[in-house]
mmCIF file of the N, C-alpha and C atoms, coordinates in Angstrom:
data_MODEL
# 
_entry.id   MODEL 
# 
loop_
_atom_site.group_PDB 
_atom_site.id 
_atom_site.type_symbol 
_atom_site.label_atom_id 
_atom_site.label_alt_id 
_atom_site.label_comp_id 
_atom_site.label_asym_id 
_atom_site.label_entity_id 
_atom_site.label_seq_id 
_atom_site.pdbx_PDB_ins_code 
_atom_site.Cartn_x 
_atom_site.Cartn_y 
_atom_site.Cartn_z 
_atom_site.occupancy 
_atom_site.B_iso_or_equiv 
_atom_site.pdbx_formal_charge 
_atom_site.auth_seq_id 
_atom_site.auth_comp_id 
_atom_site.auth_asym_id 
_atom_site.auth_atom_id 
_atom_site.pdbx_PDB_model_num 
ATOM 1   N N  . UNK A 1 1  ? 11.067 12.810  24.747  1.00 0.00 ? 1  UNK A N  1 
ATOM 2   C CA . UNK A 1 1  ? 11.344 11.652  24.847  1.00 0.00 ? 1  UNK A CA 1 
ATOM 3   C C  . UNK A 1 1  ? 9.975  11.021  24.360  1.00 0.00 ? 1  UNK A C  1 
ATOM 4   N N  . UNK A 1 2  ? 8.873  11.509  24.677  1.00 0.00 ? 2  UNK A N  1 
ATOM 5   C CA . UNK A 1 2  ? 7.456  11.094  24.225  1.00 0.00 ? 2  UNK A CA 1 
ATOM 6   C C  . UNK A 1 2  ? 7.179  10.913  23.036  1.00 0.00 ? 2  UNK A C  1 
ATOM 7   N N  . UNK A 1 3  ? 8.021  12.389  22.300  1.00 0.00 ? 3  UNK A N  1 
ATOM 8   C CA . UNK A 1 3  ? 7.716  12.364  20.430  1.00 0.00 ? 3  UNK A CA 1 
ATOM 9   C C  . UNK A 1 3  ? 8.046  10.598  19.796  1.00 0.00 ? 3  UNK A C  1 
ATOM 10  N N  . UNK A 1 4  ? 9.135  10.977  20.080  1.00 0.00 ? 4  UNK A N  1 
ATOM 11  C CA . UNK A 1 4  ? 9.999  9.317   19.846  1.00 0.00 ? 4  UNK A CA 1 
ATOM 12  C C  . UNK A 1 4  ? 9.361  8.322   20.023  1.00 0.00 ? 4  UNK A C  1 
ATOM 13  N N  . UNK A 1 5  ? 8.613  8.335   20.981  1.00 0.00 ? 5  UNK A N  1 
ATOM 14  C CA . UNK A 1 5  ? 7.602  7.070   21.899  1.00 0.00 ? 5  UNK A CA 1 
ATOM 15  C C  . UNK A 1 5  ? 6.765  6.720   20.241  1.00 0.00 ? 5  UNK A C  1 
ATOM 16  N N  . UNK A 1 6  ? 5.590  7.972   20.290  1.00 0.00 ? 6  UNK A N  1 
ATOM 17  C CA . UNK A 1 6  ? 5.008  8.192   19.462  1.00 0.00 ? 6  UNK A CA 1 
ATOM 18  C C  . UNK A 1 6  ? 4.991  7.931   17.724  1.00 0.00 ? 6  UNK A C  1 
ATOM 19  N N  . UNK A 1 7  ? 6.527  8.163   17.736  1.00 0.00 ? 7  UNK A N  1 
ATOM 20  C CA . UNK A 1 7  ? 7.161  8.231   16.351  1.00 0.00 ? 7  UNK A CA 1 
ATOM 21  C C  . UNK A 1 7  ? 7.237  6.187   16.276  1.00 0.00 ? 7  UNK A C  1 
ATOM 22  N N  . UNK A 1 8  ? 7.650  5.782   17.326  1.00 0.00 ? 8  UNK A N  1 
ATOM 23  C CA . UNK A 1 8  ? 8.015  4.319   17.349  1.00 0.00 ? 8  UNK A CA 1 
ATOM 24  C C  . UNK A 1 8  ? 6.677  3.371   17.209  1.00 0.00 ? 8  UNK A C  1 
ATOM 25  N N  . UNK A 1 9  ? 5.684  4.320   17.541  1.00 0.00 ? 9  UNK A N  1 
ATOM 26  C CA . UNK A 1 9  ? 4.577  3.372   17.575  1.00 0.00 ? 9  UNK A CA 1 
ATOM 27  C C  . UNK A 1 9  ? 3.906  3.722   16.315  1.00 0.00 ? 9  UNK A C  1 
ATOM 28  N N  . UNK A 1 10 ? 3.868  4.601   15.857  1.00 0.00 ? 10 UNK A N  1 
ATOM 29  C CA . UNK A 1 10 ? 3.587  4.934   14.152  1.00 0.00 ? 10 UNK A CA 1 
ATOM 30  C C  . UNK A 1 10 ? 3.899  3.839   13.252  1.00 0.00 ? 10 UNK A C  1 
ATOM 31  N N  . UNK A 1 11 ? 5.425  4.109   13.600  1.00 0.00 ? 11 UNK A N  1 
ATOM 32  C CA . UNK A 1 11 ? 6.304  2.918   12.364  1.00 0.00 ? 11 UNK A CA 1 
ATOM 33  C C  . UNK A 1 11 ? 5.810  1.411   12.698  1.00 0.00 ? 11 UNK A C  1 
ATOM 34  N N  . UNK A 1 12 ? 5.633  0.960   13.662  1.00 0.00 ? 12 UNK A N  1 
ATOM 35  C CA . UNK A 1 12 ? 5.043  -0.251  14.116  1.00 0.00 ? 12 UNK A CA 1 
ATOM 36  C C  . UNK A 1 12 ? 3.778  -0.727  13.525  1.00 0.00 ? 12 UNK A C  1 
ATOM 37  N N  . UNK A 1 13 ? 2.657  0.465   13.743  1.00 0.00 ? 13 UNK A N  1 
ATOM 38  C CA . UNK A 1 13 ? 1.470  0.168   12.910  1.00 0.00 ? 13 UNK A CA 1 
ATOM 39  C C  . UNK A 1 13 ? 1.619  0.135   11.730  1.00 0.00 ? 13 UNK A C  1 
ATOM 40  N N  . UNK A 1 14 ? 2.636  0.727   10.410  1.00 0.00 ? 14 UNK A N  1 
ATOM 41  C CA . UNK A 1 14 ? 2.984  1.163   9.433   1.00 0.00 ? 14 UNK A CA 1 
ATOM 42  C C  . UNK A 1 14 ? 3.148  -0.495  8.913   1.00 0.00 ? 14 UNK A C  1 
ATOM 43  N N  . UNK A 1 15 ? 4.399  -0.869  9.890   1.00 0.00 ? 15 UNK A N  1 
ATOM 44  C CA . UNK A 1 15 ? 5.021  -2.253  9.811   1.00 0.00 ? 15 UNK A CA 1 
ATOM 45  C C  . UNK A 1 15 ? 4.210  -3.477  9.931   1.00 0.00 ? 15 UNK A C  1 
ATOM 46  N N  . UNK A 1 16 ? 2.930  -3.431  10.792  1.00 0.00 ? 16 UNK A N  1 
ATOM 47  C CA . UNK A 1 16 ? 1.842  -4.061  11.013  1.00 0.00 ? 16 UNK A CA 1 
ATOM 48  C C  . UNK A 1 16 ? 1.245  -4.154  9.495   1.00 0.00 ? 16 UNK A C  1 
ATOM 49  N N  . UNK A 1 17 ? 0.659  -2.796  9.110   1.00 0.00 ? 17 UNK A N  1 
ATOM 50  C CA . UNK A 1 17 ? -0.063 -2.802  8.576   1.00 0.00 ? 17 UNK A CA 1 
ATOM 51  C C  . UNK A 1 17 ? 0.318  -3.465  6.521   1.00 0.00 ? 17 UNK A C  1 
ATOM 52  N N  . UNK A 1 18 ? 1.771  -3.409  6.750   1.00 0.00 ? 18 UNK A N  1 
ATOM 53  C CA . UNK A 1 18 ? 2.159  -3.711  5.280   1.00 0.00 ? 18 UNK A CA 1 
ATOM 54  C C  . UNK A 1 18 ? 2.350  -5.357  5.646   1.00 0.00 ? 18 UNK A C  1 
ATOM 55  N N  . UNK A 1 19 ? 2.870  -5.870  6.689   1.00 0.00 ? 19 UNK A N  1 
ATOM 56  C CA . UNK A 1 19 ? 2.886  -7.105  6.613   1.00 0.00 ? 19 UNK A CA 1 
ATOM 57  C C  . UNK A 1 19 ? 1.715  -8.020  6.653   1.00 0.00 ? 19 UNK A C  1 
ATOM 58  N N  . UNK A 1 20 ? 0.685  -7.213  7.147   1.00 0.00 ? 20 UNK A N  1 
ATOM 59  C CA . UNK A 1 20 ? -1.111 -7.804  6.879   1.00 0.00 ? 20 UNK A CA 1 
ATOM 60  C C  . UNK A 1 20 ? -1.234 -7.705  5.331   1.00 0.00 ? 20 UNK A C  1 
ATOM 61  N N  . UNK A 1 21 ? -1.063 -6.589  4.646   1.00 0.00 ? 21 UNK A N  1 
ATOM 62  C CA . UNK A 1 21 ? -1.509 -6.561  3.150   1.00 0.00 ? 21 UNK A CA 1 
ATOM 63  C C  . UNK A 1 21 ? -0.704 -7.571  2.457   1.00 0.00 ? 21 UNK A C  1 
ATOM 64  N N  . UNK A 1 22 ? 1.217  -7.974  2.517   1.00 0.00 ? 22 UNK A N  1 
ATOM 65  C CA . UNK A 1 22 ? 1.573  -8.830  2.164   1.00 0.00 ? 22 UNK A CA 1 
ATOM 66  C C  . UNK A 1 22 ? 0.726  -10.554 2.929   1.00 0.00 ? 22 UNK A C  1 
ATOM 67  N N  . UNK A 1 23 ? 0.600  -10.721 3.659   1.00 0.00 ? 23 UNK A N  1 
ATOM 68  C CA . UNK A 1 23 ? -0.004 -11.815 3.919   1.00 0.00 ? 23 UNK A CA 1 
ATOM 69  C C  . UNK A 1 23 ? -1.431 -12.178 3.329   1.00 0.00 ? 23 UNK A C  1 
ATOM 70  N N  . UNK A 1 24 ? -2.647 -10.937 3.260   1.00 0.00 ? 24 UNK A N  1 
ATOM 71  C CA . UNK A 1 24 ? -3.647 -11.539 2.805   1.00 0.00 ? 24 UNK A CA 1 
ATOM 72  C C  . UNK A 1 24 ? -3.710 -10.610 1.360   1.00 0.00 ? 24 UNK A C  1 
ATOM 73  N N  . UNK A 1 25 ? -2.924 -9.791  1.077   1.00 0.00 ? 25 UNK A N  1 
ATOM 74  C CA . UNK A 1 25 ? -2.978 -9.325  -0.274  1.00 0.00 ? 25 UNK A CA 1 
ATOM 75  C C  . UNK A 1 25 ? -3.393 -10.119 -1.527  1.00 0.00 ? 25 UNK A C  1 
ATOM 76  N N  . UNK A 1 26 ? -3.483 -11.068 -1.257  1.00 0.00 ? 26 UNK A N  1 
ATOM 77  C CA . UNK A 1 26 ? -3.474 -11.976 -2.810  1.00 0.00 ? 26 UNK A CA 1 
ATOM 78  C C  . UNK A 1 26 ? -4.919 -12.312 -2.586  1.00 0.00 ? 26 UNK A C  1 
ATOM 79  N N  . UNK A 1 27 ? -5.837 -12.144 -1.273  1.00 0.00 ? 27 UNK A N  1 
ATOM 80  C CA . UNK A 1 27 ? -6.861 -12.548 -1.075  1.00 0.00 ? 27 UNK A CA 1 
ATOM 81  C C  . UNK A 1 27 ? -7.706 -11.199 -1.827  1.00 0.00 ? 27 UNK A C  1 
ATOM 82  N N  . UNK A 1 28 ? -7.471 -10.338 -1.973  1.00 0.00 ? 28 UNK A N  1 
ATOM 83  C CA . UNK A 1 28 ? -8.608 -9.373  -2.164  1.00 0.00 ? 28 UNK A CA 1 
ATOM 84  C C  . UNK A 1 28 ? -8.157 -8.988  -3.736  1.00 0.00 ? 28 UNK A C  1 
ATOM 85  N N  . UNK A 1 29 ? -9.742 -9.623  -4.014  1.00 0.00 ? 29 UNK A N  1 
ATOM 86  C CA . UNK A 1 29 ? -9.725 -9.901  -5.480  1.00 0.00 ? 29 UNK A CA 1 
ATOM 87  C C  . UNK A 1 29 ? -9.484 -8.592  -6.693  1.00 0.00 ? 29 UNK A C  1 
ATOM 88  N N  . UNK A 1 30 ? -9.572 -7.374  -6.324  1.00 0.00 ? 30 UNK A N  1 
ATOM 89  C CA . UNK A 1 30 ? -9.158 -5.720  -7.295  1.00 0.00 ? 30 UNK A CA 1 
ATOM 90  C C  . UNK A 1 30 ? -7.793 -5.310  -6.816  1.00 0.00 ? 30 UNK A C  1 
ATOM 91  N N  . UNK A 1 31 ? -7.377 -6.055  -5.948  1.00 0.00 ? 31 UNK A N  1 
ATOM 92  C CA . UNK A 1 31 ? -6.254 -5.328  -5.606  1.00 0.00 ? 31 UNK A CA 1 
ATOM 93  C C  . UNK A 1 31 ? -4.755 -5.671  -6.348  1.00 0.00 ? 31 UNK A C  1 
ATOM 94  N N  . UNK A 1 32 ? -4.182 -4.797  -7.556  1.00 0.00 ? 32 UNK A N  1 
ATOM 95  C CA . UNK A 1 32 ? -3.584 -5.132  -8.545  1.00 0.00 ? 32 UNK A CA 1 
ATOM 96  C C  . UNK A 1 32 ? -3.583 -5.431  -9.716  1.00 0.00 ? 32 UNK A C  1 
ATOM 97  N N  . UNK A 1 33 ? -5.285 -5.769  -9.909  1.00 0.00 ? 33 UNK A N  1 
ATOM 98  C CA . UNK A 1 33 ? -6.213 -5.557  -11.193 1.00 0.00 ? 33 UNK A CA 1 
ATOM 99  C C  . UNK A 1 33 ? -6.937 -4.550  -11.595 1.00 0.00 ? 33 UNK A C  1 
ATOM 100 N N  . UNK A 1 34 ? -6.233 -3.461  -11.019 1.00 0.00 ? 34 UNK A N  1 
ATOM 101 C CA . UNK A 1 34 ? -7.130 -2.130  -11.820 1.00 0.00 ? 34 UNK A CA 1 
ATOM 102 C C  . UNK A 1 34 ? -7.218 -1.602  -12.894 1.00 0.00 ? 34 UNK A C  1 
ATOM 103 N N  . UNK A 1 35 ? -7.802 -1.223  -13.665 1.00 0.00 ? 35 UNK A N  1 
ATOM 104 C CA . UNK A 1 35 ? -7.644 -0.242  -15.034 1.00 0.00 ? 35 UNK A CA 1 
ATOM 105 C C  . UNK A 1 35 ? -6.769 0.933   -14.758 1.00 0.00 ? 35 UNK A C  1 
ATOM 106 N N  . UNK A 1 36 ? -5.922 0.512   -15.275 1.00 0.00 ? 36 UNK A N  1 
ATOM 107 C CA . UNK A 1 36 ? -4.556 2.149   -14.932 1.00 0.00 ? 36 UNK A CA 1 
ATOM 108 C C  . UNK A 1 36 ? -3.393 1.119   -14.855 1.00 0.00 ? 36 UNK A C  1 
ATOM 109 N N  . UNK A 1 37 ? -3.614 -0.027  -14.175 1.00 0.00 ? 37 UNK A N  1 
ATOM 110 C CA . UNK A 1 37 ? -2.334 -0.503  -14.244 1.00 0.00 ? 37 UNK A CA 1 
ATOM 111 C C  . UNK A 1 37 ? -1.668 -1.324  -14.872 1.00 0.00 ? 37 UNK A C  1 
ATOM 112 N N  . UNK A 1 38 ? -0.260 -1.387  -15.435 1.00 0.00 ? 38 UNK A N  1 
ATOM 113 C CA . UNK A 1 38 ? 0.217  -1.017  -16.827 1.00 0.00 ? 38 UNK A CA 1 
ATOM 114 C C  . UNK A 1 38 ? 1.179  -3.157  -16.820 1.00 0.00 ? 38 UNK A C  1 
ATOM 115 N N  . UNK A 1 39 ? 0.822  -3.355  -17.983 1.00 0.00 ? 39 UNK A N  1 
ATOM 116 C CA . UNK A 1 39 ? 1.243  -4.621  -17.913 1.00 0.00 ? 39 UNK A CA 1 
ATOM 117 C C  . UNK A 1 39 ? 1.612  -5.043  -19.187 1.00 0.00 ? 39 UNK A C  1 
ATOM 118 N N  . UNK A 1 40 ? 2.808  -5.174  -19.637 1.00 0.00 ? 40 UNK A N  1 
ATOM 119 C CA . UNK A 1 40 ? 3.378  -5.490  -21.389 1.00 0.00 ? 40 UNK A CA 1 
ATOM 120 C C  . UNK A 1 40 ? 4.230  -6.444  -20.912 1.00 0.00 ? 40 UNK A C  1 
ATOM 121 N N  . UNK A 1 41 ? 3.782  -7.432  -21.655 1.00 0.00 ? 41 UNK A N  1 
ATOM 122 C CA . UNK A 1 41 ? 4.350  -8.672  -21.817 1.00 0.00 ? 41 UNK A CA 1 
ATOM 123 C C  . UNK A 1 41 ? 4.966  -8.696  -22.973 1.00 0.00 ? 41 UNK A C  1 
ATOM 124 N N  . UNK A 1 42 ? 6.081  -9.261  -22.918 1.00 0.00 ? 42 UNK A N  1 
ATOM 125 C CA . UNK A 1 42 ? 6.952  -9.869  -24.336 1.00 0.00 ? 42 UNK A CA 1 
ATOM 126 C C  . UNK A 1 42 ? 7.229  -11.441 -24.289 1.00 0.00 ? 42 UNK A C  1 
ATOM 127 N N  . UNK A 1 43 ? 7.945  -11.963 -25.009 1.00 0.00 ? 43 UNK A N  1 
ATOM 128 C CA . UNK A 1 43 ? 8.630  -13.197 -25.241 1.00 0.00 ? 43 UNK A CA 1 
ATOM 129 C C  . UNK A 1 43 ? 9.041  -13.563 -24.208 1.00 0.00 ? 43 UNK A C  1 
ATOM 130 N N  . UNK A 1 44 ? 9.969  -13.315 -23.248 1.00 0.00 ? 44 UNK A N  1 
ATOM 131 C CA . UNK A 1 44 ? 10.923 -13.336 -22.014 1.00 0.00 ? 44 UNK A CA 1 
ATOM 132 C C  . UNK A 1 44 ? 10.349 -12.573 -21.724 1.00 0.00 ? 44 UNK A C  1 
ATOM 133 N N  . UNK A 1 45 ? 10.020 -11.556 -21.133 1.00 0.00 ? 45 UNK A N  1 
ATOM 134 C CA . UNK A 1 45 ? 9.879  -10.407 -20.383 1.00 0.00 ? 45 UNK A CA 1 
ATOM 135 C C  . UNK A 1 45 ? 8.685  -9.893  -20.100 1.00 0.00 ? 45 UNK A C  1 
ATOM 136 N N  . UNK A 1 46 ? 7.974  -9.850  -18.777 1.00 0.00 ? 46 UNK A N  1 
ATOM 137 C CA . UNK A 1 46 ? 6.345  -9.428  -18.516 1.00 0.00 ? 46 UNK A CA 1 
ATOM 138 C C  . UNK A 1 46 ? 6.924  -8.290  -17.062 1.00 0.00 ? 46 UNK A C  1 
ATOM 139 N N  . UNK A 1 47 ? 6.662  -6.859  -17.844 1.00 0.00 ? 47 UNK A N  1 
ATOM 140 C CA . UNK A 1 47 ? 6.766  -5.615  -17.006 1.00 0.00 ? 47 UNK A CA 1 
ATOM 141 C C  . UNK A 1 47 ? 5.057  -5.447  -16.404 1.00 0.00 ? 47 UNK A C  1 
ATOM 142 N N  . UNK A 1 48 ? 5.306  -5.112  -14.994 1.00 0.00 ? 48 UNK A N  1 
ATOM 143 C CA . UNK A 1 48 ? 4.427  -4.782  -14.599 1.00 0.00 ? 48 UNK A CA 1 
ATOM 144 C C  . UNK A 1 48 ? 4.358  -3.406  -13.478 1.00 0.00 ? 48 UNK A C  1 
ATOM 145 N N  . UNK A 1 49 ? 3.379  -2.336  -13.867 1.00 0.00 ? 49 UNK A N  1 
ATOM 146 C CA . UNK A 1 49 ? 3.606  -1.458  -12.574 1.00 0.00 ? 49 UNK A CA 1 
ATOM 147 C C  . UNK A 1 49 ? 2.429  -1.275  -12.595 1.00 0.00 ? 49 UNK A C  1 
ATOM 148 N N  . UNK A 1 50 ? 1.994  -1.174  -11.254 1.00 0.00 ? 50 UNK A N  1 
ATOM 149 C CA . UNK A 1 50 ? 0.813  -1.307  -10.736 1.00 0.00 ? 50 UNK A CA 1 
ATOM 150 C C  . UNK A 1 50 ? 0.333  0.280   -10.328 1.00 0.00 ? 50 UNK A C  1 
ATOM 151 N N  . UNK A 1 51 ? 0.177  0.831   -11.114 1.00 0.00 ? 51 UNK A N  1 
ATOM 152 C CA . UNK A 1 51 ? -0.115 2.483   -11.058 1.00 0.00 ? 51 UNK A CA 1 
ATOM 153 C C  . UNK A 1 51 ? -1.327 3.187   -10.482 1.00 0.00 ? 51 UNK A C  1 
ATOM 154 N N  . UNK A 1 52 ? -2.658 2.298   -10.845 1.00 0.00 ? 52 UNK A N  1 
ATOM 155 C CA . UNK A 1 52 ? -3.971 2.678   -10.400 1.00 0.00 ? 52 UNK A CA 1 
ATOM 156 C C  . UNK A 1 52 ? -4.014 2.292   -8.774  1.00 0.00 ? 52 UNK A C  1 
ATOM 157 N N  . UNK A 1 53 ? -3.147 0.814   -9.001  1.00 0.00 ? 53 UNK A N  1 
ATOM 158 C CA . UNK A 1 53 ? -3.197 0.635   -7.237  1.00 0.00 ? 53 UNK A CA 1 
ATOM 159 C C  . UNK A 1 53 ? -2.643 1.376   -6.230  1.00 0.00 ? 53 UNK A C  1 
ATOM 160 N N  . UNK A 1 54 ? -1.566 1.527   -7.345  1.00 0.00 ? 54 UNK A N  1 
ATOM 161 C CA . UNK A 1 54 ? -0.578 2.785   -5.666  1.00 0.00 ? 54 UNK A CA 1 
ATOM 162 C C  . UNK A 1 54 ? -1.428 3.766   -5.960  1.00 0.00 ? 54 UNK A C  1 
ATOM 163 N N  . UNK A 1 55 ? -1.900 4.376   -6.622  1.00 0.00 ? 55 UNK A N  1 
ATOM 164 C CA . UNK A 1 55 ? -2.803 5.978   -6.361  1.00 0.00 ? 55 UNK A CA 1 
ATOM 165 C C  . UNK A 1 55 ? -3.413 5.212   -5.388  1.00 0.00 ? 55 UNK A C  1 
ATOM 166 N N  . UNK A 1 56 ? -4.274 4.412   -5.162  1.00 0.00 ? 56 UNK A N  1 
ATOM 167 C CA . UNK A 1 56 ? -5.816 4.141   -4.607  1.00 0.00 ? 56 UNK A CA 1 
ATOM 168 C C  . UNK A 1 56 ? -5.086 3.900   -3.362  1.00 0.00 ? 56 UNK A C  1 
ATOM 169 N N  . UNK A 1 57 ? -4.118 2.777   -3.219  1.00 0.00 ? 57 UNK A N  1 
ATOM 170 C CA . UNK A 1 57 ? -3.296 2.550   -1.595  1.00 0.00 ? 57 UNK A CA 1 
ATOM 171 C C  . UNK A 1 57 ? -2.813 4.667   -1.068  1.00 0.00 ? 57 UNK A C  1 
ATOM 172 N N  . UNK A 1 58 ? -2.770 5.316   -2.224  1.00 0.00 ? 58 UNK A N  1 
ATOM 173 C CA . UNK A 1 58 ? -1.744 6.651   -1.337  1.00 0.00 ? 58 UNK A CA 1 
ATOM 174 C C  . UNK A 1 58 ? -3.094 6.947   -0.940  1.00 0.00 ? 58 UNK A C  1 
ATOM 175 N N  . UNK A 1 59 ? -3.716 6.945   -1.732  1.00 0.00 ? 59 UNK A N  1 
ATOM 176 C CA . UNK A 1 59 ? -5.220 8.195   -1.137  1.00 0.00 ? 59 UNK A CA 1 
ATOM 177 C C  . UNK A 1 59 ? -5.675 7.720   0.697   1.00 0.00 ? 59 UNK A C  1 
ATOM 178 N N  . UNK A 1 60 ? -5.994 5.879   0.342   1.00 0.00 ? 60 UNK A N  1 
ATOM 179 C CA . UNK A 1 60 ? -6.382 5.515   1.521   1.00 0.00 ? 60 UNK A CA 1 
ATOM 180 C C  . UNK A 1 60 ? -5.320 6.133   2.666   1.00 0.00 ? 60 UNK A C  1 
ATOM 181 N N  . UNK A 1 61 ? -3.812 5.756   2.555   1.00 0.00 ? 61 UNK A N  1 
ATOM 182 C CA . UNK A 1 61 ? -3.046 6.038   3.838   1.00 0.00 ? 61 UNK A CA 1 
ATOM 183 C C  . UNK A 1 61 ? -3.624 7.604   4.021   1.00 0.00 ? 61 UNK A C  1 
ATOM 184 N N  . UNK A 1 62 ? -3.246 8.139   2.948   1.00 0.00 ? 62 UNK A N  1 
ATOM 185 C CA . UNK A 1 62 ? -3.513 9.659   3.157   1.00 0.00 ? 62 UNK A CA 1 
ATOM 186 C C  . UNK A 1 62 ? -4.117 9.793   4.074   1.00 0.00 ? 62 UNK A C  1 
ATOM 187 N N  . UNK A 1 63 ? -5.683 9.260   3.681   1.00 0.00 ? 63 UNK A N  1 
ATOM 188 C CA . UNK A 1 63 ? -7.156 9.388   4.718   1.00 0.00 ? 63 UNK A CA 1 
ATOM 189 C C  . UNK A 1 63 ? -6.766 9.224   5.966   1.00 0.00 ? 63 UNK A C  1 
ATOM 190 N N  . UNK A 1 64 ? -6.478 8.041   6.249   1.00 0.00 ? 64 UNK A N  1 
ATOM 191 C CA . UNK A 1 64 ? -6.052 7.376   7.496   1.00 0.00 ? 64 UNK A CA 1 
ATOM 192 C C  . UNK A 1 64 ? -5.148 8.473   8.321   1.00 0.00 ? 64 UNK A C  1 
ATOM 193 N N  . UNK A 1 65 ? -3.758 8.795   7.749   1.00 0.00 ? 65 UNK A N  1 
ATOM 194 C CA . UNK A 1 65 ? -3.078 9.296   8.352   1.00 0.00 ? 65 UNK A CA 1 
ATOM 195 C C  . UNK A 1 65 ? -3.777 10.894  8.777   1.00 0.00 ? 65 UNK A C  1 
ATOM 196 N N  . UNK A 1 66 ? -4.430 11.278  7.750   1.00 0.00 ? 66 UNK A N  1 
ATOM 197 C CA . UNK A 1 66 ? -4.978 12.640  8.129   1.00 0.00 ? 66 UNK A CA 1 
ATOM 198 C C  . UNK A 1 66 ? -6.438 12.406  9.368   1.00 0.00 ? 66 UNK A C  1 
ATOM 199 N N  . UNK A 1 67 ? -7.236 11.298  9.347   1.00 0.00 ? 67 UNK A N  1 
ATOM 200 C CA . UNK A 1 67 ? -7.747 11.431  10.432  1.00 0.00 ? 67 UNK A CA 1 
ATOM 201 C C  . UNK A 1 67 ? -6.979 11.098  11.766  1.00 0.00 ? 67 UNK A C  1 
ATOM 202 N N  . UNK A 1 68 ? -5.661 10.274  11.606  1.00 0.00 ? 68 UNK A N  1 
ATOM 203 C CA . UNK A 1 68 ? -5.101 10.021  13.177  1.00 0.00 ? 68 UNK A CA 1 
ATOM 204 C C  . UNK A 1 68 ? -4.657 11.221  13.747  1.00 0.00 ? 68 UNK A C  1 
ATOM 205 N N  . UNK A 1 69 ? -3.987 11.909  12.886  1.00 0.00 ? 69 UNK A N  1 
ATOM 206 C CA . UNK A 1 69 ? -3.745 14.047  13.238  1.00 0.00 ? 69 UNK A CA 1 
ATOM 207 C C  . UNK A 1 69 ? -4.706 14.415  13.836  1.00 0.00 ? 69 UNK A C  1 
ATOM 208 N N  . UNK A 1 70 ? -6.193 14.265  13.490  1.00 0.00 ? 70 UNK A N  1 
ATOM 209 C CA . UNK A 1 70 ? -6.886 15.212  13.992  1.00 0.00 ? 70 UNK A CA 1 
ATOM 210 C C  . UNK A 1 70 ? -7.483 14.743  15.120  1.00 0.00 ? 70 UNK A C  1 
# 
C-alpha cells in the first residue's frame, strides 16, 4: 500500500508542475520559440508543432526523474 501512496505523490507533483508551467509558461521567453519548432502559416490556417521545445522538456523531465530515483 505504501507504493500506491508514492505513486499518488509523484502524480500530484507532476500535476503541480504542469499547472505551474501552464500559469507561468508564457513568461519564459524561449519556451515555444526554439529553433527547430515547426510553424506553417497559410491563408486561414496556422500549424505549430513545438518539436525542439518538446525534446528539451523531455530531457529536463528525464533528468529530474533520474535524480528522484537515486
